[in-house]
ROBA-809763 format. One record per residue (C-alpha): residue in three letters; residue number from 1; x, y, z. Coordinates in nm, 4 decimals. Example, Ala and Ser with C-alpha at 12.3 -4.5 7.8 and 13.67 -1.06 7.14 Angstrom:
<pts>
(Ala; 1; (1.2300; -0.4500; 0.7800))
(Ser; 2; (1.3670; -0.1060; 0.7140))
</pts>
This chain:
<pts>
(Met; 1; (1.6093; 1.0254; -2.2358))
(Tyr; 2; (1.6024; 1.2081; -1.8999))
(Asn; 3; (1.4805; 0.9616; -1.6394))
(Ser; 4; (1.3337; 0.9973; -1.2964))
(Gly; 5; (1.4938; 1.2342; -1.0555))
(Arg; 6; (1.4931; 0.9730; -0.7731))
(Asp; 7; (1.8001; 0.8194; -0.9114))
(Ala; 8; (1.9856; 1.1546; -0.8863))
(Arg; 9; (1.8700; 1.1931; -0.5314))
(Asp; 10; (1.9941; 0.8523; -0.4225))
(Gly; 11; (2.3653; 0.9407; -0.4834))
(Asp; 12; (2.4326; 0.6917; -0.7461))
(Ser; 13; (2.4488; 0.9400; -1.0318))
(Val; 14; (2.5385; 1.2607; -0.8693))
(Asn; 15; (2.9061; 1.2276; -0.9306))
(Ala; 16; (2.8403; 1.1642; -1.2939))
(Glu; 17; (2.6501; 1.4910; -1.3376))
(Lys; 18; (2.8100; 1.7756; -1.5486))
(Glu; 19; (2.6892; 2.1319; -1.5327))
(Ile; 20; (2.6411; 2.2822; -1.8742))
(Ala; 21; (2.5174; 2.6346; -1.7972))
(Ser; 22; (2.3749; 2.8289; -1.4979))
(Arg; 23; (2.1752; 3.1451; -1.4082))
(Asn; 24; (2.0430; 3.2849; -1.0835))
(Val; 25; (1.7547; 3.5016; -0.9809))
(Gln; 26; (1.7318; 3.7055; -0.6627))
(Val; 27; (1.3737; 3.7816; -0.5467))
(Gln; 28; (1.3234; 3.9401; -0.2041))
(Ala; 29; (1.4981; 3.7258; 0.0482))
(Lys; 30; (1.5099; 3.4237; -0.1838))
(Arg; 31; (1.7673; 3.3113; -0.4480))
(Phe; 32; (1.6691; 3.0834; -0.7380))
(Tyr; 33; (1.9338; 2.8800; -0.9300))
(Leu; 34; (1.8561; 2.7519; -1.2865))
(Asp; 35; (2.1098; 2.4974; -1.3813))
(Val; 36; (2.1320; 2.2804; -1.6984))
(Lys; 37; (2.3004; 1.9624; -1.6264))
(Gln; 38; (2.3831; 1.6348; -1.7976))
(Asn; 39; (2.4334; 1.2919; -1.6877))
(Arg; 40; (2.4336; 0.9421; -1.8580))
(Arg; 41; (2.0470; 0.9542; -1.8762))
(Gly; 42; (2.0121; 1.2845; -2.0439))
(Arg; 43; (2.0171; 1.6743; -2.0255))
(Phe; 44; (1.7876; 1.8340; -1.7757))
(Leu; 45; (1.7072; 2.1584; -1.5918))
(Lys; 46; (1.7303; 2.1900; -1.2074))
(Ile; 47; (1.5658; 2.4849; -1.0505))
(Ala; 48; (1.6633; 2.5299; -0.6864))
(Glu; 49; (1.5204; 2.7656; -0.4319))
(Val; 50; (1.7266; 2.8777; -0.1433))
(Gly; 51; (1.5593; 3.0865; 0.1381))
(Ala; 52; (1.6979; 3.3270; 0.3775))
(Ser; 53; (1.7547; 3.0467; 0.6388))
(Gly; 54; (1.9524; 2.8553; 0.3717))
(Gln; 55; (1.6821; 2.5889; 0.3307))
(Lys; 56; (1.6723; 2.4396; -0.0201))
(Ser; 57; (1.4006; 2.3055; -0.2312))
(Arg; 58; (1.4388; 2.1875; -0.5999))
(Ile; 59; (1.2566; 2.0519; -0.8942))
(Leu; 60; (1.3844; 1.8752; -1.2022))
(Met; 61; (1.2700; 1.8495; -1.5695))
(Gly; 62; (1.4013; 1.7216; -1.8930))
(Met; 63; (1.5180; 2.0002; -2.1454))
(Ser; 64; (1.2335; 1.8898; -2.3801))
(Thr; 65; (0.9827; 2.0044; -2.1071))
(Thr; 66; (1.1271; 2.3535; -2.0829))
(Thr; 67; (0.9395; 2.4840; -2.3993))
(Glu; 68; (0.6013; 2.4057; -2.2454))
(Phe; 69; (0.7162; 2.5279; -1.9011))
(Arg; 70; (0.8195; 2.8634; -2.0674))
(Glu; 71; (0.4768; 2.8839; -2.2469))
(Lys; 72; (0.2942; 2.8231; -1.9142))
(Leu; 73; (0.5055; 3.0937; -1.7422))
(Asp; 74; (0.4170; 3.3380; -2.0132))
(Glu; 75; (0.0408; 3.2713; -1.9717))
(Leu; 76; (0.0499; 3.3128; -1.5957))
(Ile; 77; (0.2596; 3.6224; -1.6161))
(Lys; 78; (0.0203; 3.7777; -1.8598))
(Tyr; 79; (-0.2799; 3.6682; -1.6441))
(His; 80; (-0.1259; 3.8114; -1.3378))
(Lys; 81; (-0.0866; 4.1449; -1.5204))
(Gln; 82; (-0.4408; 4.1426; -1.6321))
(Thr; 83; (-0.5874; 4.0663; -1.2955))
(Asp; 84; (-0.3555; 4.3171; -1.1215))
(Ser; 85; (-0.4602; 4.5847; -1.3617))
(Gly; 86; (-0.8226; 4.4906; -1.2982))
(Ala; 87; (-0.7789; 4.5210; -0.9282))
(Thr; 88; (-0.6279; 4.8566; -0.9655))
(Asp; 89; (-0.9365; 4.9689; -1.1654))
(Gly; 90; (-1.1687; 4.8327; -0.8952))
(Gly; 91; (-1.2205; 4.4861; -1.0446))
(Asp; 92; (-1.2298; 4.1572; -0.8560))
(Gln; 93; (-0.8839; 4.0102; -0.8077))
(Gln; 94; (-1.0128; 3.6959; -0.6176))
(Ala; 95; (-0.9792; 3.4790; -0.9365))
(Phe; 96; (-0.6114; 3.5291; -0.9385))
(Lys; 97; (-0.5713; 3.2730; -0.6584))
(Phe; 98; (-0.7262; 2.9914; -0.8504))
(Arg; 99; (-0.5287; 3.0133; -1.1952))
(Ser; 100; (-0.3467; 2.6866; -1.2469))
(Glu; 101; (-0.1678; 2.5161; -1.5176))
(Thr; 102; (-0.0516; 2.1505; -1.5566))
(Ile; 103; (0.2320; 1.9786; -1.7478))
(Val; 104; (0.2368; 1.6117; -1.7892))
(Arg; 105; (0.5516; 1.4350; -1.9279))
(Glu; 106; (0.5863; 1.0515; -1.9083))
(Asn; 107; (0.5910; 0.9714; -1.5339))
(Arg; 108; (0.6052; 1.3365; -1.4220))
(Arg; 109; (0.3452; 1.6011; -1.3566))
(Tyr; 110; (0.4147; 1.9542; -1.3019))
(Phe; 111; (0.1575; 2.1857; -1.1194))
(Leu; 112; (0.1938; 2.5714; -1.1638))
(Asp; 113; (-0.0528; 2.7483; -0.9188))
(Leu; 114; (-0.0836; 3.1212; -0.8778))
(Lys; 115; (-0.1567; 3.1971; -0.5128))
(Glu; 116; (-0.1627; 3.4593; -0.2413))
(Asn; 117; (-0.0922; 3.4622; 0.1290))
(Gln; 118; (0.0001; 3.7168; 0.3900))
(Arg; 119; (0.3426; 3.7705; 0.2390))
(Gly; 120; (0.2011; 3.8423; -0.1051))
(Lys; 121; (0.1398; 3.6756; -0.4414))
(Phe; 122; (0.3549; 3.3898; -0.5584))
(Leu; 123; (0.3629; 3.0914; -0.8106))
(Arg; 124; (0.3968; 2.7530; -0.6558))
(Ile; 125; (0.5756; 2.5077; -0.8978))
(Ala; 126; (0.5188; 2.1528; -0.7769))
(Gln; 127; (0.6704; 1.8447; -0.9357))
(Gln; 128; (0.5152; 1.5042; -0.8777))
(Val; 129; (0.6886; 1.1783; -0.9826))
(Ser; 130; (0.5038; 0.8503; -1.0458))
(Pro; 131; (0.4843; 0.5771; -0.9103))
(Ser; 132; (0.6290; 0.6954; -0.5904))
(Gly; 133; (0.4005; 1.0012; -0.5718))
(Met; 134; (0.6909; 1.2053; -0.4271))
(Arg; 135; (0.6221; 1.5749; -0.4555))
(Asn; 136; (0.8739; 1.8545; -0.4543))
(Gln; 137; (0.7957; 2.2291; -0.4941))
(Ile; 138; (0.9339; 2.5691; -0.5026))
(Ala; 139; (0.7551; 2.9110; -0.4475))
(Val; 140; (0.8430; 3.2129; -0.6688))
(Pro; 141; (0.7188; 3.5580; -0.5711))
(Val; 142; (0.5337; 3.7219; -0.8627))
(Gln; 143; (0.7909; 4.0043; -0.8854))
(Gly; 144; (1.0537; 3.7429; -0.9973))
(Leu; 145; (0.8544; 3.5589; -1.2646))
(Glu; 146; (0.9573; 3.7691; -1.5664))
(Asp; 147; (1.3139; 3.7624; -1.4516))
(Met; 148; (1.3065; 3.3774; -1.4101))
(Arg; 149; (1.1251; 3.3378; -1.7486))
(Asp; 150; (1.4061; 3.5584; -1.9108))
(Arg; 151; (1.6896; 3.3446; -1.7589))
(Leu; 152; (1.5169; 3.0312; -1.8665))
(Val; 153; (1.4968; 3.1529; -2.2238))
(Glu; 154; (1.8713; 3.2362; -2.2245))
(Leu; 155; (1.9443; 2.8807; -2.1073))
(Met; 156; (1.7158; 2.7203; -2.3742))
(Glu; 157; (1.8854; 2.9335; -2.6420))
(Glu; 158; (2.2297; 2.8419; -2.5146))
(Cys; 159; (2.1716; 2.4659; -2.4430))
(Gly; 160; (1.8804; 2.3676; -2.6580))
(Thr; 161; (1.5704; 2.1873; -2.5681))
(Asp; 162; (1.6748; 1.8315; -2.6488))
(Asp; 163; (1.7111; 1.5788; -2.3578))
(Met; 164; (1.9766; 1.3973; -2.5584))
(Ala; 165; (2.3189; 1.5311; -2.6195))
(Glu; 166; (2.6595; 1.3882; -2.7126))
(Gly; 167; (2.7705; 1.1277; -2.4575))
(Val; 168; (2.4143; 1.0590; -2.3376))
(Glu; 169; (2.3036; 0.7042; -2.3341))
(Arg; 170; (1.9695; 0.6386; -2.5098))
(Leu; 171; (1.7784; 0.4366; -2.2497))
(Pro; 172; (1.4452; 0.2403; -2.3324))
(Ala; 173; (1.1217; 0.4367; -2.2481))
(Pro; 174; (0.9398; 0.3480; -1.9356))
(Lys; 175; (0.6714; 0.0893; -1.9474))
(Ser; 176; (0.3731; 0.0012; -1.7278))
(Leu; 177; (0.1366; -0.2918; -1.6828))
(Arg; 178; (-0.2010; -0.3146; -1.4938))
(Val; 179; (-0.2887; -0.6564; -1.3487))
(Asp; 180; (-0.6232; -0.6488; -1.1528))
(Asn; 181; (-0.5768; -0.3924; -0.8810))
(Lys; 182; (-0.1994; -0.3569; -0.9194))
(Met; 183; (0.0211; -0.1372; -1.1458))
(Phe; 184; (0.3754; -0.2527; -1.2437))
(Tyr; 185; (0.6240; 0.0090; -1.3729))
(Phe; 186; (0.9360; -0.0764; -1.5556))
(Asp; 187; (1.1962; 0.1963; -1.5424))
(Val; 188; (1.5454; 0.1551; -1.7099))
(Gly; 189; (1.8160; 0.3814; -1.5398))
(Ala; 190; (2.1940; 0.4139; -1.5191))
(Asn; 191; (2.4427; 0.5050; -1.2531))
(Arg; 192; (2.8108; 0.4849; -1.2045))
(Arg; 193; (2.7815; 0.1044; -1.1533))
(Gly; 194; (2.5975; 0.0443; -1.4835))
(Met; 195; (2.2488; 0.0174; -1.6269))
(Phe; 196; (1.9660; -0.1409; -1.4361))
(Leu; 197; (1.5891; -0.2077; -1.4426))
(Arg; 198; (1.3746; -0.0923; -1.1596))
(Leu; 199; (1.0489; -0.2991; -1.1273))
(Ser; 200; (0.7839; -0.1316; -0.9022))
(Glu; 201; (0.4653; -0.2845; -0.7805))
(Val; 202; (0.2001; -0.0252; -0.6701))
(Arg; 203; (-0.1410; -0.0755; -0.5159))
(Ala; 204; (-0.3565; 0.1117; -0.2726))
(Asn; 205; (-0.1314; 0.2165; 0.0278))
(Phe; 206; (0.1456; -0.0099; -0.0822))
(Arg; 207; (0.4534; 0.0186; -0.2942))
(Thr; 208; (0.7630; -0.1977; -0.3286))
(Ala; 209; (1.0429; -0.2105; -0.5961))
(Val; 210; (1.3403; -0.4341; -0.6971))
(Thr; 211; (1.6431; -0.3377; -0.8996))
(Val; 212; (1.7905; -0.5753; -1.1531))
(Pro; 213; (2.1311; -0.5119; -1.2994))
(Glu; 214; (2.1616; -0.5306; -1.6767))
(Lys; 215; (2.3982; -0.8211; -1.6597))
(Ser; 216; (2.1188; -1.0278; -1.4945))
(Trp; 217; (1.8420; -0.9424; -1.7499))
(Ala; 218; (1.9056; -1.2430; -1.9670))
(Ser; 219; (1.9280; -1.4790; -1.6701))
(Val; 220; (1.5906; -1.3458; -1.5440))
(Arg; 221; (1.4294; -1.3735; -1.8814))
(Asp; 222; (1.5473; -1.7453; -1.9038))
(Ile; 223; (1.3902; -1.8169; -1.5593))
(Leu; 224; (1.0605; -1.6568; -1.6742))
(Asp; 225; (1.0703; -1.8403; -2.0067))
(Glu; 226; (1.1230; -2.1618; -1.8059))
(Tyr; 227; (0.8219; -2.0990; -1.5903))
(Ile; 228; (0.6070; -1.9849; -1.8795))
(Gly; 229; (0.6926; -2.3012; -2.0625))
(Lys; 230; (0.6149; -2.5227; -1.7651))
(Met; 231; (0.2821; -2.3627; -1.6986))
(Ala; 232; (0.1890; -2.3947; -2.0660))
(Glu; 233; (0.2605; -2.7648; -2.0516))
(Glu; 234; (0.0482; -2.8088; -1.7330))
(Asn; 235; (-0.2371; -2.6052; -1.8748))
(Lys; 236; (-0.2212; -2.8234; -2.1899))
(Glu; 237; (-0.2352; -3.1423; -1.9774))
(Asp; 238; (-0.5152; -3.0053; -1.7691))
(Ala; 239; (-0.7199; -2.9308; -2.0802))
(Lys; 240; (-0.6451; -3.2649; -2.2306))
(Glu; 241; (-0.7617; -3.4420; -1.9079))
(Ala; 242; (-1.0818; -3.2240; -1.9047))
(Asp; 243; (-1.1633; -3.3274; -2.2667))
(Glu; 244; (-1.1113; -3.6976; -2.1855))
(Lys; 245; (-1.3536; -3.6788; -1.8864))
(Glu; 246; (-1.6195; -3.5164; -2.1022))
(Gln; 247; (-1.5865; -3.7928; -2.3602))
</pts>
C-alpha cells in the first residue's frame, strides 16, 4: 500500500524509487510533469508543477486514487464549460469561483478548487497529510485541464490503478487511537534501512513522533507486556485490599 509522502521527502526512500511512465503538459509559462513511480511501499502518481522561475511544487497520490481524481477532473471541466458558456450568453459566472471537490483516502485529503484571479481561471489542487497537517498544492490554468486529464488517462491505461505491483511490499494499514484529548497514529513504512513503525502523538498545537525499527518491535512488545502485567497485579491487589476494608 502506498504510504505517506513524507517518507519520500525525507530522503530515505528516494533512491529506491523507480519511474514507470511519464507525461508532461505545457500550459502558458508552466510545465506539469505526471510521473508514475514505484518504491517498496507501492505505486503512486507524482504531479509536479514547474513555473517560469524554475520553482517546483508537487503532490502525490496512490494509483488507486487516480480513478476518483480523474472523475473529479471530468466534473470540474464540464462545470467550467457550462459556466463559461453561461457567461458568454450574459449569465452569472461568479459561481465558478466557488466550485470545489474533495477526495479522502486514508490519511490524505485532496482539495480541488476552481478559482479566478487577475491572471485568469485555474484549478488549485491541494494535498493535506494527517497527522502532520502538511499541505502541498499546485495550480493548473483551466486551459490545460483537458490536456492534463488526457495524459492522466494514458498513464492509468498504461500502468493500471493498483497501488500494489510486483516487487512491492505489502505493509500493514495505518491505525489510530484516541485517548482523552490526544490522538495516536501508527504508520508502518519502509526505506533503504528496512521497515519501521512511526508512532505519532497529536494534540492541540503539539505533535511529536518516534520511529521504531522492525527488529525492535518484539522487544518493545515484551516491555509493554511486562508493564501491563505488573499494573494488572497491582490493580488486583488494590481491589483486594479495598474489599477487605469494606468487610
